[in-house]
Each structure stands twice: as C-alpha cells, then as structure tokens.
C-alpha positions in Angstrom: -18.3 12.8 8.8 -14.7 12.4 8.2 -13.3 9.0 7.4 -10.9 8.4 10.2 -14.2 8.7 12.5 -16.1 6.1 10.7 -15.8 2.3 12.2 -12.9 0.0 11.2 -14.9 -3.2 9.6 -13.3 -6.7 9.4 -14.7 -9.7 7.9 -14.4 -12.8 10.1 -15.0 -16.3 9.3 -13.5 -18.3 12.1 -10.1 -19.1 9.9 -6.9 -18.5 11.2 -6.5 -15.6 8.5 -9.4 -13.8 9.7 -8.2 -14.0 13.5 -5.0 -12.4 12.3 -7.5 -9.6 10.7 -9.1 -9.2 13.8 -6.0 -8.6 15.8 -4.9 -5.9 13.1 -8.1 -4.4 13.1 -8.4 -4.1 16.6 -5.1 -2.1 17.0 -5.9 -0.1 14.1 -9.5 0.7 16.0 -7.6 1.8 19.0 -4.9 3.9 17.0 -7.5 6.0 15.6 -9.7 6.0 18.4 -12.9 4.5 16.4 -15.2 1.8 16.9 -14.8 -1.8 15.2 -17.4 -3.5 13.6 -17.2 -7.2 12.8 -19.2 -8.8 10.0 -19.5 -12.8 9.0 -21.5 -13.3 5.9 -22.8 -16.5 4.7 -25.6 -17.7 1.8 -24.8 -21.6 2.4 -28.2 -22.1 4.6 -30.2 -20.2 2.0 -29.0 -22.5 -0.7 -28.7 -25.6 1.3 -32.0 -25.2 3.3 -32.7 -26.1 6.7 -34.1 -29.5 6.2 -31.0 -30.5 4.6 -28.8 -29.0 7.3 -30.7 -31.1 10.0 -30.2 -34.4 7.6 -26.8 -34.2 7.8 -26.4 -33.6 11.2 -25.0 -29.9 11.2 -25.5 -27.1 13.3 -27.6 -24.4 11.6 -25.4 -21.9 9.7 -27.2 -19.1 12.0 -25.9 -21.1 15.2 -22.4 -21.4 13.7 -22.3 -17.6 12.5 -23.4 -16.6 16.3 -20.3 -18.9 17.4 -17.9 -17.2 14.9 -18.7 -13.7 15.6 -19.0 -14.3 19.5 -15.4 -15.7 19.6 -14.3 -13.0 17.5 -15.7 -10.4 19.6 -14.1 -12.2 22.8 -10.6 -12.1 21.2 -10.8 -8.3 20.3 -12.1 -7.6 24.1 -9.2 -9.5 25.3 -6.9 -7.8 22.9 -7.9 -4.4 23.9 -10.8 -3.7 26.3 -10.9 -0.3 25.4 -12.0 -0.6 21.8 -16.0 -0.3 21.4 -16.7 -3.6 19.6 -19.9 -4.6 17.3 -20.6 -7.8 15.4 -23.0 -9.0 13.1 -23.6 -12.0 10.9 -25.7 -11.4 7.9 -26.8 -13.6 5.1 -25.3 -12.2 2.0 -21.9 -13.3 0.2 -19.1 -12.2 1.8 -17.8 -9.8 -1.0 -21.1 -7.9 -1.5 -21.6 -7.8 2.4 -18.3 -6.4 3.1 -18.5 -3.8 0.0 -21.6 -2.6 1.5 -20.1 -2.3 4.9 -17.5 -0.2 3.4 -19.8 2.4 2.4 -19.6 3.8 5.9 -16.6 2.5 7.2 -12.9 4.3 7.3 -11.3 1.0 6.1 -12.3 -2.7 5.7 -9.7 -5.4 6.7 -9.8 -9.0 5.4 -7.5 -11.8 5.6 -5.9 -13.1 2.6 -7.6 -16.3 2.6 -10.8 -17.5 4.4 -12.1 -20.7 5.8 -13.3 -21.9 1.9 -9.8 -20.8 0.6 -7.6 -23.3 -1.1 -4.0 -23.2 0.4 -2.3 -23.4 -3.1 -4.2 -19.9 -3.5 -1.9 -17.0 -2.8 -5.0 -14.8 -2.4 -8.7 -15.6 -1.8 -11.6 -14.6 -3.7 -13.2 -12.6 -1.1 -10.4 -10.4 -0.2 -9.5 -9.7 -3.9 -13.4 -8.9 -4.8 -13.5 -6.6 -1.9 -10.1 -4.8 -2.5 -11.3 -4.3 -6.2 -14.5 -3.1 -5.7 -14.9 -1.1 -2.2 -15.2 2.6 -1.9 -12.8 2.9 1.3 -9.5 1.5 1.5 -9.2 -2.1 1.9 -6.4 -3.8 4.0 -5.4 -7.5 3.0 -3.4 -9.1 5.9 -0.8 -11.0 3.6 1.8 -12.4 6.2 1.9 -14.2 9.3 3.5 -11.8 11.4 2.0 -10.7 14.8 0.9 -7.1 14.6 2.5 -4.6 16.3 5.8 -7.0 16.8 7.8 -3.6 16.2 7.6 -0.4 17.9 6.1 2.7 16.8 9.2 4.3 16.0 10.7 1.5 14.2 7.5 1.1 11.8 8.0 1.8 7.7 5.3 2.4 5.7 5.6 2.2 2.0 3.8 4.4 -0.5 3.8 3.3 -4.1 3.4 6.5 -6.4 2.6 6.2 -9.9 2.3 8.4 -12.6 -1.2 9.3 -12.3 -2.2 11.3 -9.0 -3.7 9.0 -6.4 -4.2 11.9 -3.9 -6.4 9.4 -1.6 -3.7 6.9 -1.4 -1.1 9.6 -0.3 -3.2 11.0 2.3 -4.0 7.7 3.7 -0.5 6.9 3.9 0.7 10.0 5.6 -1.9 10.0 8.1 -1.1 6.2 9.0 2.5 7.2 9.3 1.7 10.2 11.5 -0.7 8.2 14.0 2.1 5.5 14.2 5.0 7.8 14.6 6.4 5.9 11.2 8.8 6.5 8.8 7.2 6.9 5.2 8.9 5.7 2.2 7.4 7.1 -1.0 8.7 5.0 -4.0 8.3 5.9 -7.8 9.7 3.7 -10.4 11.3 5.0 -13.7 13.0 3.1 -16.7 15.4 4.6 -19.3 13.4 3.9 -22.3 14.9 2.3 -25.6 16.4 4.4 -28.4 13.7 5.7 -30.9 10.9 6.1 -27.8 9.4 9.6 -27.0 11.5 10.3 -24.1 14.7 8.6 -25.3 16.1 12.3 -25.9 16.4 12.7 -22.1 18.9 9.7 -21.9 20.5 11.1 -25.0 21.2 14.5 -23.4 22.0 12.9 -20.1 25.7 13.9 -19.0 25.8 10.6 -17.0 23.6 8.3 -19.1 25.4 5.3 -17.6 25.4 6.3 -14.2 24.1 2.9 -13.0 27.0 0.9 -14.8 29.7 3.7 -13.7 28.4 3.4 -10.2 29.0 -0.2 -10.2 32.6 0.0 -11.7 31.3 -1.7 -15.1 32.2 1.1 -17.5 34.9 3.8 -16.6 33.5 7.4 -16.9 36.6 8.4 -19.2 35.2 6.0 -21.7 31.6 7.5 -22.1 31.7 10.2 -25.1 30.2 13.4 -24.1 27.2 14.3 -25.7 26.1 17.8 -26.7 22.9 19.7 -25.8 22.0 22.6 -28.1 25.3 22.5 -29.7 27.0 22.9 -26.4 29.2 20.1 -25.4 28.2 18.7 -22.0 32.1 19.5 -20.4 31.7 23.1 -21.3 28.4 23.5 -19.7 27.5 24.1 -15.9 27.6 20.9 -13.8 24.3 19.1 -12.6 23.4 19.1 -9.0 25.0 16.3 -7.5 24.2 14.0 -4.5 21.1 14.6 -2.2 18.7 16.6 -3.8 16.9 19.2 -1.5 13.1 19.2 -1.7 11.0 22.5 -1.2 9.5 21.4 1.8 12.4 19.7 3.7 13.2 20.6 7.1 16.6 21.0 8.8 18.4 19.2 11.4 16.2 16.9 13.3 16.8 13.8 11.7 16.3 15.3 8.1 12.4 14.3 8.1 12.4 14.8 4.3 15.7 13.1 2.2 15.9 11.5 -1.3 17.3 8.0 -1.1 18.8 7.0 -4.3 19.3 3.5 -3.1 22.7 1.6 -2.9 23.7 1.5 -6.3 23.7 5.5 -6.9 26.4 7.3 -4.4 26.0 11.0 -3.6 28.7 11.6 -5.9 26.8 10.2 -9.1 24.6 13.1 -10.6 21.2 12.5 -11.1 20.0 11.3 -14.8 17.0 13.0 -16.7 14.4 10.1 -16.0 15.6 9.8 -12.4 15.1 13.6 -12.1 11.8 13.3 -13.3 10.7 10.5 -10.9 12.4 13.0 -8.1 10.0 15.7 -9.3 7.1 13.5 -9.8 7.5 12.3 -6.1 7.8 16.0 -4.9 4.8 16.9 -6.6 2.7 14.0 -5.4 3.7 14.4 -1.7 3.8 18.1 -1.4 0.2 18.9 0.0 0.2 16.3 2.6 3.8 16.6 3.7 2.6 20.1 4.5 -0.4 18.7 6.5 1.5 16.5 8.5 4.8 18.4 8.7 6.2 16.0 11.9 6.0 12.8 9.5 9.8 11.3 8.4 9.7 10.9 4.7 12.2 9.4 2.3 11.5 10.0 -1.5 12.8 6.8 -3.2 12.9 7.3 -7.1 13.8 3.5 -8.2 15.0 2.3 -11.5 13.2 -0.8 -12.7 9.5 -2.0 -12.5 7.3 -0.7 -10.0 6.0 -4.5 -9.0 9.5 -5.4 -8.4 10.4 -2.3 -6.4 7.3 -2.2 -4.3 7.6 -6.1 -3.4 11.1 -5.9 -2.5 10.4 -2.7 -0.2 7.5 -4.6 1.4 9.8 -7.5 2.5 10.8 -5.2 5.6 7.8 -3.0 5.8 4.8 -2.8 8.2 2.3 -1.8 5.7 2.4 -1.0 1.8 0.0 1.4 0.3 -1.3 1.5 -3.2 -3.8 3.5 -5.2 -6.7 2.1 -7.7 -8.5 3.9 -9.8 -12.3 3.8 -9.6 -13.9 4.5 -12.8 -17.4 5.4 -12.5 -20.2 3.1 -14.3 -17.7 0.4 -14.3 -19.1 -2.6 -13.0 -16.0 -5.1 -12.9 -13.0 -5.7 -10.8 -11.2 -2.3 -10.7 -7.2 -2.9 -9.7 -4.3 -2.1 -11.5 -1.5 -4.5 -12.4 0.6 -3.3 -9.9 -2.1 -3.3 -7.3 -2.9 -7.2 -8.4 0.7 -8.2 -8.1 1.4 -6.9 -4.5 -2.0 -8.1 -3.1 -0.6 -11.6 -4.4 3.0 -11.5 -3.4 3.4 -8.6 -0.8 5.4 -10.0 2.3 3.2 -7.3 4.5 -0.4 -6.1 4.9 -1.4 -4.2 1.8 -3.9 -1.1 1.9 -5.6 -0.6 -1.5 -7.1 2.9 -1.5 -9.8 3.9 -4.0 -9.4 7.3 -6.4 -12.4 8.1 -7.8 -12.1 9.5 -11.4 
C-alpha cells in the first residue's frame, strides 16, 4: 500500500496544541483523501491505581480518555464531515503508542506541547520523541496560525536539502506541493571555507570571490586582484555564466516553474562563485527525479550562504510547511535527529515535517 493511502494519525490529549493538530490533520486527510485516526495514550491509571483515583475524587482515566477522544472526533467531524474518522484511547506511553501507530500511517501529527508540557519549554518530550523515532513522516505543529489561512496558490513549502541524499524528504515535499498547488522553495546552505581547508581552493580560483561584498558595494570590483587558474589570468579566460542559471528540467514560460533564487544580495549581473555553483548543482541533483515526477510543481532553488539552521528558520517565518530529513540508522535505539532538524523543531515559526530516511 502506498504511503498516501494510509491514514493520517494525530495524537490528542485535550490540550489546545493538540486541538490545533486535529484541525491540521483533518485538512491533511481531506487533501490526500485518506482516513483520519485519533489516538489518546496514557499510563496514569496504571501507575496510580483505581483505588487512589476514587480516593482523590477524580474521574477514572478511561472516562477522561473517552471524553477527550469523543470531543476531538466531534471537532474533526464539524471541520470536515467527509473525512472518515476513527478514535481510540490506549494504555501506553504517548511516544511508544504514536511510534507504533506510525508504522501503518502516512504521517503522524502532533502538537508542539501537550497537556503536561511546561509553558517555558519550546518543544514537548512527546513531540520530540515521536519525531526522532517514528518510521513515517511526523508533522509538529509549532505555531498558532489557523490552518488554511492562505489559499493553496499562496502557500509556500520550504524544503531543506543537505549534503546527504534525503530522497524521502524530497518526495514528501513535492507531493505536498503538488496536492496543495503550492510553490516549493528548496534551500541548500553553503559556506566559503577558511584558507587552508580542503575546499578553500574553490574560492582561491573564484573570479568573483568577494561577490557578496561587491554586491553590497563594500569592496569595488576594481580593487580585487584577479587570481590565475592553470597559469592563465582570469581576465583572459572565458567569462563564467552569470545571472539566472538554467536547470536541465526548467520549463519555459508559464510562470517559469523552475527558477534559481539567489536572494536579495546577489543580483543577476554577479556571477556564481565556486561554492555557490556547487550548492546549485547539489540542488539540481537532489530535485531532479522528483521534479520529473511532478512537472506541474513550481520550484524555486535557493542556494543560501550561511548556516542551514539560520537559513531554514528565516524561510520558515513566511512558510506554511517546513520539510527536513532525518537519518535513521538500523540498530540504533536512541533519538535520531540531526542538529538542523532538532533546531527547527524547537524554533520554527511554521509546522515542521520530519521525514525519516533509512540508511
């Protein structure tokens, strides 16, 4: 069975973040035409025992659980009556229950913090644990923006592309963009290494090594000493390609569906430096197959100088969904999240989809 034929699973616990997760999950299930499954998990009564529950005058945990899932189901039905909804309360810890549910789900949706989360925490232990262990994509609802606040044509999906190949994340992002009719912004961060490092020669042989400073008017181009490559002065060599760089799968006209966006500080007349060209090539390589499978998706390739975390968090400020990959190593039982995924889960201004990639 294909992943998008499996249900969307959402974790509920009655908290406001989980109710926002329900709304997002309902819309996602309707978008892909799949069922929605709600899961409430708790071990409280197992540890405390029914006698203590009665002595404290509290309703039994199973009664509270039934009330929570019934309320969530009613909310989902009110939001979209056409979505098929099922709900279940299970006696298990929340992380284990949702990870188990994820084995037969197209995705798992959770709020950033649950009913037991501390207000000062940026991310709850349940959402972090599920994102780091699940075998399916996990979407963590980070902000309080109402789902569906923008039309599909206005939506932006941001995809973080790293050095390693995360085919699952790329395909997930393209599928989301295709189903939403959204524009996909694919980012790959790059840096110019310090002199003496293995790739510093790319900058040394770069005819526009100070392109960022010149673009901002801080260093005149005439003051830059032209380096030589293979004994031939740069000024005597053929000029590199400048401006917008065509990609092999670029389609003409119709809004230019595949374009290269270099950001506000690199105007079209400034050529690509060696490291920016490598980043551009990396983007093209990573997106090529998925772009061919989804020719209608509008794609903007964005090689961004700087740190990946900073670039993605800045892009997330105006995005509707941020997609990042996470490597899953066989036999490894701990939390499996990279530094970038961990950072955006804690600080992103929009929902974050963590898509596992098996190694």
